[in-house]
N, C-alpha and C positions, 0 to 999 in steps of 0.2 A: 473900085477906083484904085489905081496903082499909086503907092506912096512915093513922094519925092525922094530921090536917091540920098540927098543930104539928110533928110529927116529920118530915113531908114537907118543910115549910119549912126546918127545921134541916138536913135532909139535903142539900137543894139549896144552901143557904148554905155548908155545909162542902165540898161537891164543887167549887163555883165558886171558893171561896176558896183551896183547896189547889191547884187548877189554875192560878190566877193567880199565887200566891206561888211555886209550883214550886221547892221547896228544892233539888232536884237541879240546877236551872239556875243556882243561886248558887255551886255547887261550883268551877267554873273561876275565878271572881273570888276566892273565899276562898283557894283553893290558890295563886293567883297572889300574893296578899298575903303568905301564910305563907312562900312561896318567896323573895320578895324582901325580906322583913323578918324576918330570922332571930331577932331578939330579942323578937318579939311574944309576949305571954302568951296563947296560944290559948284557954285556959280562960276568961279574962276577956273576951276578944273574943266567944266563943260565948255565954256567959251574958248579957252585955250586949245582944247582938244579939237573942237569943230573947225577952228581956223587953221590949225596945223594940218589936219586932213585935207582941207581945201587947197592949201598952199602946196602940199606935197604932190597932189594929183595934178594941179595946174603946172607946176614946174616939170613934171614928167611929160605932160602933153606938149609943152612948148620946147623943152630942151632935150627930150629923150632921143630924138632922131640924131641930133648933133653928137650926143654921147656915143651912140651906136657907130656913127661914121668915124669918130675919133678912134675907137677901138677896132675898127675894121670888121664890125659884125653886121651881117645882112639882116634885113627885116624878116626874111623867111626863116633864118636860123633862130632869131629871137622869138618869132612866133611859135615855133615848135617848142623851144625851151619854156616859153610862157605858158603854152598849152599844157605841157607836162606838169608844170608847177600848179596850174589851176586844177588839173586832174587830181593831184594828190590832196589839194585843199578840199575839193568837192567830195572826194571819196571819204575823207575824214569827217566832213559834215554829215554825209549820209549814214556813215557807220556810228556816228555819235561820239567820236573821239576828237579832242582838241588837236588841231593841226600844229605841229611844231615849226612849220614854215612861217607861221604867223607870230607865235610867242611860245616859249617853253617855261616850265615851272621855275627854273633858276632865274630867268629874267623877271618873272613876277615877284620873286622874293627879294630881288636885289635893290629895289628902289623905294624910297620913303618920302621924298619931298613933293610938295604940291605941284609945282610946275613940271618936275620930272615925270610925275605920274600922268599928267595931262598929255605930255608929248611922247614920253616913253614910259610904259608900253602902250597906253591907250591909243594915241594917234598913230604911232609907229612902234612896233609893227602890227599891233592887234587889228586896227582898222585899215589904215593905208599901208599895208605891208607889201612884200614882193609881188603878190598877185595883182593888187591894184595898180602898182607902179608899172609892171610889165604890160598890163592891159591898156593903160593910158598910152604908153609908148607905141604899142602895136596899132591901136585905133587912130593915133595921130597921123599915121601914114595915109589914111583915107580922108583926112581933113584938108581939103583942097580949095574950099570956097569960104567966103566970109560967113555964110550961113552955118557951115560946119563949126567954125571957131566961136561964133556967137552962141550957137546951141550947146557946144561943149562947155563954155563958160557958165551958161545957165544951169547945165547939169551939175557942174561942180558946186555951184552956189546952193542948189536945191539939196544936194547930198549933205553938204555941211549943215544946212538947216534941219534936215531929217535927223542927223546925228545929234544936234543940239536939242531938238524936241524929244527924241528918244531917251537921251540921258537925263533930261530934265524931269521926265516922268518915269524914270527907271523903276522906282519903288512901286508905283501904281501899276505899271505894265507887268512887272514881275508878279505882283499879287493876282492880277486878273488872269494872266496866261498860265501861271504856275510853271513848274519845271517841265511838265509834259507838253504844254503849249509851246514853250520855247524850243523844245526838242523837235516838235513837228514842223515849226516854221523853219528851223535850221535845215532839216532834211529836205524840205521842199526847195529851198534856195540851193541846196547842194545838188539836187537833181538837175535843176536848170543850168547850174554852172558846169556840171559834168557834160551835158550835151554840148554846151558852147566850147568847152575845152577840146572836145573831140573834133569839132569843126575847125578850130584853130590849128590843131595838129595836122589835119588833112590838108588844109590850105597851105601850110608851110611846106609839107612834103611835095605837093604839086608844084610849088614855086621852085624848090630846089631841084626836083627831077621833072623837067618839062615833058619828058616822054610819058609820064604818068597822067598828064592833064586830060588826055582823051579817055582814059580808062577809070579814073576816080570820080 
């Protein structure tokens, strides 16, 4: 049975977004903060972080196209740029290196306060970084029906809940999976993301160069 086009778009959006956000990949940073800052209120950090991620993605979905229009950037150009960005993130995930497009060591060392830690760097840019934002803007182009927007909202809420649950059980998950398990999960998500980034780049090129549509 063929899937409804709207549901197909929502499924692609959700898979791409969860692969980019990769809540498991945030566990080492979160555990590092809780280890070195014993007085942190973990519940406040987790709640603030999950809400901040949801708001960031939702704003990108709703207002992203207007921002592109304001700066005179075509969706095709942004798709290619976003695809290249996702490619670098995916390659870093597969190779086992932390991508500096999400967060670098200087950003990690520069913040100490509870609310700042929850929003920056955990929510932005570690979880909802440039990759998640660009993906939301790109997929919003296909959101043309109420089903799209309702489904997109549900996806954002679910991802926020997944982040909340993952961080709430960070210590237990870390103990169960171990560093090897976390690395394997990160590489699997990186491979999925790499494939999707290539499709995004190919789509953007075809849109910019209509002559290639028949040959790609």
